[in-house]
Residue, then its C-alpha position, 0 to 999 in steps of 0.5 A: m587650314s587658312l579657311f578655318s583660322n580666318i573664317i570658321a574659327p572666328l565665326i564660331a567664336g563670334l557667334f558663341f560670344l554673342l549667344y553668351f551675351i544674350y544668355f547672360s543678359i536674359a538669364n542672369p542680369s545683375k547690377a554687380t560691376s564685374y557683370k557690366y565688365f563681362v558684358i562689355f567683354l562679351i560685346g567687344i570680343s564678339l566684334f573683334a571675332l566677327g570682324r576677321p571674316l568680314q574683314l576678309i570678304l568685304g572687298p579689297h584694300p582699303i576695306p580690310l585695313i579699316i576693319v583690322n584697325i577697328r578690331m585692334i582698337i577694340l582689343c587694345g582700347v576696350i577688351s584688355p583694359v576691361i579684363i585687367l580691371a575686372s580682375d583688379l575688381f575681384n580683389r576689391k581695389r579701387r585705384k583710379r590712378f591705376q585704372a587711368v594709366i592701364i586704360s591709357f596704356c592700352a589705348l596707346l597700343g592700340l593707336v600704335y598699331v593703327v598708325f604703323n599698320t596704316l603706314g606699312t600696308r600698301e594693298s590687299r592680297v588674295l588670301f585664299q578662294f572658297a566656294g566663290i568667296i574671295a578672302q582678301d587680306n591686308l598686304t603688309p610686307n615683312m621688313q619693309p622700311p621705313f615703317y616696318g608696319r608688319e613687325v610693329t603690329i606683331v609687337v603690339q599684339v605680343v606686348t598686349g598678350l604679355l600685359l594680360a599674362l603679366f597681371s593674371l600671373i600676379k594674381l594667381i601667384k598671390l593665391k595661397l599654394d595650400t589651397s585645395l583643388n575644390e577650393l581653387l575651382t570655386n575661387k573666382i579670382f583663380l578661375f578668371n585669371s587662369g582664363v586671362f592667362i590661357f587667352a594671353l598665351s594663346f594670343i602671343i603664340g597665335s601672333l608669333a605664329k600667324q595662326w589667328g585661329i589658335y586664340y579664337v578657339v582658346s578664347i571660347i574656353s577663356a570666356l567660359l571661365f570668365g562667365v563662372s568667375v562672374l557668376i560667383d562674383v554676382k552670387e556673392v554681391y547678391h548674398y552680401y546685399e541680402k544681408l545688408i537689405p534690412f540694415i539699408k531699409e532701417d537707415i532709409i526710415h531713419n533718414v526719412a522719418f528723423s532729423g538726419f535727412s541727407k539727400t546724397k545718403l538716401t539716393e545711395m541707399l535706394d541705389c544699392l537696393g536697385k530703386n530709383s532716386d526720384l521717389n516722391t510719395f509716402v504711404v503708411v499702412k497699419i495692420k489691424d484685427g477686426k476689433s481694431k487691435v494690433l496683430h501680434d503675428l510677424k508671420m502675418i506682417d510677412e504675408v501682408l508685405h508679400t501680398t502688397d508687393q505682388i500687387l504693386q508689381s502688376y502696376y509699377e516697375e520694380e525700381c519704382y517703389i520700396l516696401l519699408p517695415l515701420s514700427n508699431y505694426r506698420i509698413g511704409i510704401a515709398l514710390k514714384l507717382n506723377s507729379d500731377t496731383g489731380s483727382e485722376n491720378r489720385i483716384s487711380f492710385m486709391e483704387i490700386l490701395e483698395g485692391i491691396q486692402s481687399e485682398i489682405c482683408s479676404t485672405q488674412k482676416c485683418s483690416l488695414a488703416v491707410g495714410i497717403g502723403r502728398t506727391y512732391e517734385n524732389i526726393e528731399d520732400l519725401r520726409i514731409s510726404y512720410h509725416e503726412a502719411l503717418n498723419a493721415q493714417e492715424y486719422a484713418e485708424h478712427l474712421e468707420n467708413s473709410n480706412i484709406i485716407h489721403v492727407d488732403n482729405i483730412n480737412e475735407l472730412d473734418h475742419h476741426t482736426n488738428t495735424y501733427p506740427v511736422k514743419e515746427k518739429e523740423k525747425l526745432l530739430s534743425l536748431i538742435k543740430v546746430g547747438d542753438t540753445n536760445n532759439s530751440r527754446k523758442a521753437f519748442s514753444a511753438f511746437i508744444e502749442k500745436f502738439k497739445a492740440f493734436i494730442a487733445e484730439k488723438p490721446e492714444a497716439l501720445k506715446v508713439r509720438l513721444y517715442e518718435f520726438i526723442g529719436s528724432i532729437i537724438d538723431s539731430a544731436i548726433l548729427g551735430g557731433g554728440d557723443e552717440r554712446r552717451l546720447n543712446e544711453r540718454m534716449e533709453e532713459f528717456f524712453s523709460d520716462i515716457n512710461h511714467i507720464a500721465d498728463m500733458e502738463t508733465v509732458e510739456k515740462w518733461m519735453s522742454s527739460v529734454v530739449v534744453e539738455i540736448a540742445d546744450t550738449v550740442a552747443k558744448v560740442y560746437e563750442s569745443r569743435s570751434k575752438t579746435l578748428i581755429k587752433k588748428a587754423i592759427r597753427c596753419m597761418e603760423e606755418n605759412y605766414h610768409s607765402q600769399l596765404s588767403y583765408k580760403d586756403v586756411a579754410n580748406e585745411v580745416f575743412i570748412s567753407p570759407s564764409y563759415f570760417l571768416s565768422l567763426f575766426k572773428q567769433e573765436t579770436g575777436y579779429t578778422f582773419v586779415d588783421y590777425l595775419t597781419m599782426l602775425r607777420i609783424e610780430r615775425a618781422k620784429e623778431m628777424l629785425l632783432t635776431t637776424d642781419l636781413t635787410i628790410t627788404q628781405i624781411a618784408d619778402k620773408t614775412g609775406f608782404n608784397n613789397s618793402n614799402y608796404f611792409s614799412r607802412i603797416f609796421k609803422r601803423i601797428v608798432g608806432i615807429r618805422a622798422r629801421d628805427y625799431r632795429v636802431r633802439s635795439d642797438h642792432p649792427l645793421a641799424r647804422t647801415e640800413 
């Protein structure tokens, strides 16, 4: 029996967990958080189980003591909190304070075990001998003062089991009692917490009875229940993200193509899709038939996307690129290329694109016009690469000999080609976003001159560029705080106007009126927002004038940067922050002088001044007379005694 409990059972359990870990890692890899927890659990429990036979057969004291201490640190400090946090995660609760408390408490249990087990253990003893193998376990006597190591370690094991049982039981009780058996067997919360509860009970019983084999055997059943629950969770997460993927990709396109760029948001969206956050190159591909007419076949676009994806997979890791469906029968490829812009790197990537083009042209009876943007160091420059790729694609669309063009080659092919004014547009959009009407007009003048030159050479791109321009402006206004519903309504009206525009003169007047209208809209929002912020700031100052209040404290209260707060406060009130706060304190001091019996020193303290002498100097400078004289003029009773 001793051989089974101490060698055979933990060895079988440990090998099972190890193989289970390998299976999950190879057959069911996932980015789900529950999966990560489960992998940690499998590694931890396999080390805990396999450590038992090693503890017994590696030699006499202190080896058994060292190994058992390590095993209990793993059990209390790793396995237990991982199980509890995984169960909490299934309920979609992300409580950082709760997580910190659980991890700290479990780590404390492990530390208590190690300390008292070490103090209470004197030697090792021969547990049994089998086939020439001598199994030596710790000699920790029962009821041995002053440390009672044996009793304390058993208590720690029981408390650990009770902790797991308590949390799992709470989760099980919360499940609806009228839930059918079939529903329970497919409920990840029920399966996971049932496994925890079974393991916890076996651990308590095995610890009290000193029959360790009980929880080694039961732990296999628990691990199977854990695995099934995690697979259900992974499947749910997968389906959830499958539904979200089109929306996430749409957000990425808007983030890159229009004005509302956010590095943080783009990084988060790429992470959701399992993509690297250092993508640095953009490619735009337009699908056409042999007569240069756009195909109206969505199935064809899906086939092109599938073929492109297959070919890219043979050259790049899946996380190093992403395919994005764009408008007007275009697809985008955002990928990570070496920052080296040498000809060798460019030719290599060009060959890959030629392979994609050749495969699609031969199987789908269509042609591609491909534009490649420059490769940049930072992901925030991906939007620049996008606009460059779009410009190169439009150029490639009208070439007879080549349908794959890198933006650097445009000037080499045609020195007279006018490129789309991306930088001028970006400057205009940034000014609209902050409601700077006057400078928006100047930026528009710089933009429209280059825009007209660009359209003069590519008149067929006019409407596409106008649609994009309006979308970018509306996005900027929404980011600036404009009414999204109203702005989207205006965007639809602007889109309708585009259908009736025929000449460039009308285009310029119309675009100018749009810029002025939208910039004015954002300016009014900023004006209203500024007044609201300053009102809130003044209210904060009125409530806290008696304390050592700084402009940084008030800026934090209204959630703006300290430097911006100072300039905004001066702009809205006409006073500096310090001057306004000082006047506010003096006004409160005047009220106290007239309505209370407080001394000058007490009033100075209650109005936030460092000392009464400083208060008196400031009071006289602002009011024109000393505080005592101000009180005398009011015939206050204290005026004669101060």
